[in-house]
N, C-alpha and C positions, 0 to 999 in steps of 0.2 A: 636817523639821531636819536629817532623817538627809541628807539628798542635799548639803544644806550643809555638813553638819561635813565629808562625804567630798571637796567640793571645795575645800574648806581645805586639808586633809591630802593630795589632790593637789601643790596650790603649793604648800605645803610642800616635799616633798620632789623636786618637780620642780627646787627651786632659783630663786634673786634674779630670773633672766629670763623664768619663769611668774608669777611677783608682780609685777613690771613691768608685765607684757602686761594682768596685773588691773586695773591702776590706770592705763591710759593706752596709748590705740592712737597708733599712730606716725601714723596718716593721718586723725585726728580733724582734722577742718578748722576747732574751735573754742580750739582751744592752736596755736600756735605752737612748731613743734620748735624742739630746740640742739644741732648740730653744731659739734663744735668738732677739730681735723684738726691733727697734729704734724708734721712732714716735721724728718730731720733738716739738710739744705740749706735753706740761707738765701736761695741762686737758683732754689726749686722751681716759681715762676714759670716762668725760661729753660728747666727740665730736663723741665716740660709742655707748653709748648709741641716744646719738642722731640720728645719721644716722642708728639705727636700730628701732627707732620709725617712720623711715622716707624712710622706705624702704628696696633697697639694694644697695646704698652707699658704696663705702671704703678710708677708710684712707690710704694717700700713705705713704708709712714708706720705711726701708730695713729690711733684716736680715740676722741672721746666722746661717745657719742650720749644727750642729755638726762642726762648722768649716769651712765653707765657705759659702761665702757674697754673697746676693743680693740687688743689690739696686733697685727701683721703685718698691714695691711692695705691693698689696694693703690687707686691714685687715678690718675685719670687725665681731660682732656678730653674732654665729648661734643659728636659731632656734628660730621663733616667739614665740612658745611653751615655750621651757624653759628658755629665757632671761630675767632675772631678772631685772628691772632698777637698777641702785645702788647698783648693786653687785659688789664683790672686785673682784667676782672670775663668769665669762661668758665663755661656750664656745664660740671659734672663728673658723673662716674661711679666710684661706690666700688664697689669688691668688697670684703663685710667676711671672705669665707671664702678669699683668696687664697694664705695657707699655710694655715690649718687646712680643712680643707672642710666642717666643721662647726659653722662658726662663725657667729653669725647675732646679729640684733635680731628679736624679737618675729618669728618666722617670715623673716626677709627675710634673705640672702646679701647681696643687692646692694642700693644706695642708687641712687637717681638724682634727681641735682638738677637742675632747669633756671633757666638766667636769666632767662628771658622775654622775651627777644629780639625785639623790634619786637611790644613789649605795654608801652603802658605804663599802662594800666589795673591792669595786674599783676592780673588777674580775666581772662583769658581761658580758663587753662589748668583752672583749678577748677571753675567754673562751668561750663566747655563739659563737662568730665566728670560732674560731676553733673545735666547733662541727661542725657548719654550711658546714666549706670546705671541711670535712670530705665525703660531701654527693653533694653538689649543687658548682656554683658558687658564691663567699660571699667573701667581703674585707677581707683583713688582717688588724692585728690591732696589736698595740702594748703600748710602753710606752718614754714618753716623760715629760722633764721637760724643764718649760717655764720662760724667764726672758723678762720684759716690761721695756722699758730703763735701765736697770741694776740693778732690784727688780727683787726676785722669784716670779711671777706670781704663780707659782704651780704648782702639779704633774695632768698631763692630758693624757686620751688616744689618740693615736694616730690612726685614720681609716681612711683605704685606700679611696678616695670617687670613688664612682661611674662616671665614665667618659671615657675618648676615649682610655685613658692606660688602663682602666680594661678591657671593651671592647674585646681593642683588644689581652690583655693575654689570656682572656677568651672563647673568638668567634672568635678570628682570623679576624673579622672585624669589623671595628666601621660604618659600611653606612646604617645598619638599621634602622628601625623605634625604637626611644629609646624616654620613655615615662618618667615623674614620678609622683607616685598618690601624689597628694597635696593638700589632701581637703580644702577647704577656712571653715575655723569654723566660720569666724567672719563676714561674711554676706548671704543675705539669699540668697536662688537657685533663680535663673533667673523666670523671671514666663513662666511657661508652665513643668515645669521641675518637678523630682520624688521629692521631700524631702526626707531627712538623706540618700540619696543614697553614701555618699562620696566616696570612693575607690573601692566600692564592686563588681564594675564590672558589674550591673546591665545593662539593656538597655534602653537607655532613648531618652527624645523623638526629642532633635537637638543636633546639633553639643556645642550649648553655652553651652549646661547640661554639657557637659564632661569640657569645659573651666575653669567650677567651680569647677572640682575634680583634674584634672591633669596638668601638664606642660608637651608640646610638646618641648625636645631636642635636635632633629632630624630637618633637614630642611623643612619636610613633615611628615605624617602617620596617621592624623587625622581620616583619614579614614580607615586604618587598626585598629588602635582603638574601631573605632566604629561596627566595623567588626567581634572580636574578641566578643565584649559585644552582639551582634545578634547573632550568634552561637552558645556561649556557652548559652543565655538564648532560645532563640527557634528551635535550630536546635542541641541539644547535642549531638547526633549520631555523627557527624562532627566534631568534637572541637577540633582534631588530625590534622584537616587540618590546625586549627589555632595556636595552642596553644603544649608548650612542656609539654604532660600532665604528664611525669613521673616526668618530674623536679618541677612542681607543688606541685604533690603531697610528695616529699618531705621537700617542703618550710612547705606547711602545717602540716604534719607532726611533723615538729622541731616544729613551733608554738604551739604547743599541748602536745607535750610531757616537753618540758621546759616554757609550761607556757608564753608564750610569746605574748601579747594580747593587747599591741602599736605594733598591724601588722594585717594582713588583718581578724584574725580571733578575731579582739577586737572590738571594736565599732565603729571605724570609719576606719576601713581597712586600714589601712598605712603603711607608710613607709617599702615600694619598687619600687623598679624600673619595667618597662618592657621592654625591649630587645626582637625585631626581625629578627631573625638571616638569614642567608642566604635560608635556611629551607625553610622563609615564616611562618616559627612559632615563639608565643611572649612566652619565658620565663620569671619566676618573678624572682627579687634579690631582699634577704634580706637586709634591712640596719635599720640603729639605734636600737642597741639592749641595751641601757641602761638600759630600762624598760623589759626586762625579767627576768626570773625566780619569774613573780609574783608580783616584783614592781608596773605595771600596771594590774587593776584586771577588768577592765569594760568590761564583752564580749559582751555589747549593746543588751542585755536584762535582765531585771530587775538593781539591783543595785550590787553593786561592790562584789565578793565571797570573802569570810572570807577564811582565812588558810584553813579549814582543804574543802573546796568547792574547794578550789586551787589543794589541794592534789587528789582530786578524781571527777578532771575534767575529762567526758566522754570524749571518744576520738574518739566520733562518732559525735561532738558540732557541732550543725547547719546543721547539715544532712535534719533535717524538714525544715529551714530556708532557705525562698524562697529571704529572703533579702540577702543573703548569696550565692550567684550563683556558685562563685567559689568550695564553700562544698558541697553544698545542690546536683548542679548537677552532677557536678564529681563523688559523692561518691552515686548515687541512680545507677551507674552503679558496677554492681557484681565484675566484672574484676575486677575496679579500687578502691573500696572499699580494693579489699584482698589487693591488689598493695601498700594503703596508710598502712593499717594494720601493714605490713612486715616492711616497714622503719619504723613507730612505733619501732615495735618490734628489730629492726637493732640495733637505736639511742638507747635503756634503754638497748640492751645490750650491744652495742659495749663501751657505758661511765658513763651508770648508776647503772649497778647490781651488779655491784663489790665499794668497796670507794677508788679505784681509783680517782676519781672525786675529792673527796675531800684532797687529794694528790697533783693532780693540782693546785688546788684554793689555795692552802698554798703555794704552793711551787710559785705562783707567786705572793702571797701576801709578802714573806718574800722578794724575788726583790726589792720590790717597795716600804718598810717598812720605809726606812731609808727619800729617796724623800718624800715620803706622810710625815713623820711626820714633816720636818720640813716645811711642805705644812702652812702657818700663814694661810692661804683665803680658807685654804680644808672647805666642809659641815660639817663634821664627826669628830667625837674625835678618839682618836684611843682606848678608851674604846668602842666603837661603832665598829669600826674597827675591833679587834678580837673576836668580840663578834659577828658579821653580820654572819658569816656559821651558827649558833648553834641557835641563837636566833632572833626575830623579833625584828626590831628596830627602835622607833619613834613610840607616842603617836599618833601622826594624819596621818600621809601616810601608815605607818605601813608595812613595807617591810618586807618581808620573810626571815630569812637566808636560805642562799642555802642550807643544809643539811637538816635544816627544812624540807621544802621543798619538797625535789626530794627523802630522803630516803623514807617518807611516799606512796611519788607519785609513786615512781617507781615499792615498791608493789604492790601498788594499780591498774596499768597498767596487771605489769606481771600477776596477778589471775584474770584481766580480765577476762569474758566472752569471748569474739571475742579475746584478745589472747595469750588468755592460750591454745587455737587448734595447734594440733601442724600439722606445713605447709610438705611438702613431702621435703624428706630427697634427696638431690644430690650429689655424689660418685661417683670417678671409673672415673672421665671425662679423654677423651681420643682421639686421633684421630690414624687412621691405619697408619702405616710406611710400610714398604715395606719390605717382610719377607727376611729372609738375604740366601744369595747365588743365589736369585731371581732375574731375566734378566726381570721380570715385574716391570716399573717402576709404582711409585703413580701419579696418573693428578688429580684425586679429593681429596674432604676431606670429610670420612667419621665417622662424629662423634658419639660416645657413652657416655655414663654415666647412674650409676644407679641411679632407683628415685623408692625409697622407700616411704609410708607413702599417699599409695593409690590414687595416682596423675588420674586424669582426664583430661591431658592435658598437655604436655610439649611443649615448643618448643624452638627454638637453634634462638638464634641471631646475624645475623653477616654481617660483611663487607671488601671487600680487600683492600681498600687506606683508610688510617685516614683521615678525613672529609666528606666522603660519610656520607648518611642516613645510617641507620642500616635496612638491608629487615630482617625477619621473613621466618622461615620453621618448617612445624610441624616434633618433632620427637615421633616416633612410635614404640610399641612393636609386632609387627605382625610378625616377623620372615623375613620381604619382603626388610626391609629398613638399611640394615647391623648394625642389632642390637639383633643376637642369635638367642636365640627359643624363640616361640611367649609365651609372658605370662611370662617372667624369668623375671623382672624388671628391662630389660634394654632395652634403649631407642637407637635410631636409626635415622639418617638422613647423605643424601651423599648431597654436596655442591658444585654443577661444577664450578671451576673457569669462570669468566668474562671478558673478551676485554685480553685476557694476562695474568691477576693478577696470581701471585706464592706464595702469604701469607693471610693468613684468621686471623681474629679476630673476637671472637665469646665468649657470656655468652648465661647462660640458664634459660627459665624462667619455673618453675613448678608449677601447682596448683591440688588444692583436691579439696573436696568441701566445707570445710572450712576456707584454709587458702591456701598461696601462697608464694614462694619461689627464691633467684634468689643464681646462683654461673658463676663467682664469688659475693660473698654479697655485696661489692663495686664495683659491677660492672660496675658506674659512671666515674670512673678512674681504675680501674685493670682489664682488662679482657685476657683470654684466649689465646694464640698466636698460631701459627701454619704456616709452610713455606711449600714448596714440595721439595726443598734444603733441607731441615730439615729430611725429611720424607723418603728422599731417598738414604740417607746417612748408 
């Protein structure tokens, strides 16, 4: 009760914005937000068109978000490539702290509103981010009704910006090197630079080449980015020193399963950020999923893929393509390739093996049906909206239906020779407790697991404190590592606490000749826990 009272008084003294935070989450997917923008100019569309043509300028205005009012905010149209001059409906970027640098809504100083161009279903971003967040740091997203000068501007997708607040929530700090992949598609490469590099992370000839394809969002860090590309391309054996390989493999697996080609995997290697955390390693962060599920179809090799080619896209796409080093260099490593394929297997089994994803998509469409139908500026008809799951929409863009794409794609991936291999089966994971009535206390962590399907290597990854890097230890089935009898299928390792630690957090990796597996499968966010206090009770 004391804790509840303290929380209430904290909210009271922090003011109305904190109370609003307690009442409703700005990214709650079950609640449609409401944003009302006010400009003094009646010709605001023309002004925003002009600002978009001439750079990154913002139009001054005021805003009301779910009833909370803010003055002196800045607005511009988002996305140079998706911007359509004269359109009644363009994506919006809103800077709440345009004048007052501390002004925010529930901690957010920016608002990104996607118009969902080339998505007749209106679910690609919201559902795509739901899938991504299960495995890696990724933005939250939901829906909002937008009004401008009293008129309904439309139903938009409200996507969490990848900014300081995002970094703090996902990495615990925003002080590291922070880079946005932003290939310059309008101007030729500077003299002396490689051509058509885009955001592929090829090692280029000078700093000006990187300036052409990336934007540095932190105070410094160009040297860090250049070092990443050098190690990745010239010395991939040391890549774990500069790159969080596992999270990178999750991103690449996600792109492949969901045919997300407006990404690193596609022609321009775009729509991601890089953040270098306290470990000194970069993590890629997905962004802009409006064109996932095959709405954008170009891999950078040959012409756009047809529907059947999307459905049967190679899980090892670009493995021999030196122009995509994040794929070709990493997947050339046998262990990394097995982990990558394990991640593909997890995504397929978790989301697409059964028809649950169809029910989820229909649930989202039911939520937004009325505000979408009331949107006079929408890109697509209600007929297209209803048909967008089962059928291709459009005679020119040819946007695949989500179920039309993912049903056959799921079957293809599950039957693929690389993914049909049975990975090791990990079970009966336990840490030895003190024996009943024994006076001998447990002072270390003796971890056991049964591993079947012919494992050739079993590792336990562990740490004693939240925020520390994970260490690894080999688990053995030799009868000498608290594993029972030799070669009985039970593997063990003894981990001695360091620095007075009394608890451990761990997960298990197992590899056989053809595949790899983790336990727990969602080890990125769910791990086994044990404490000496618990083991001795």
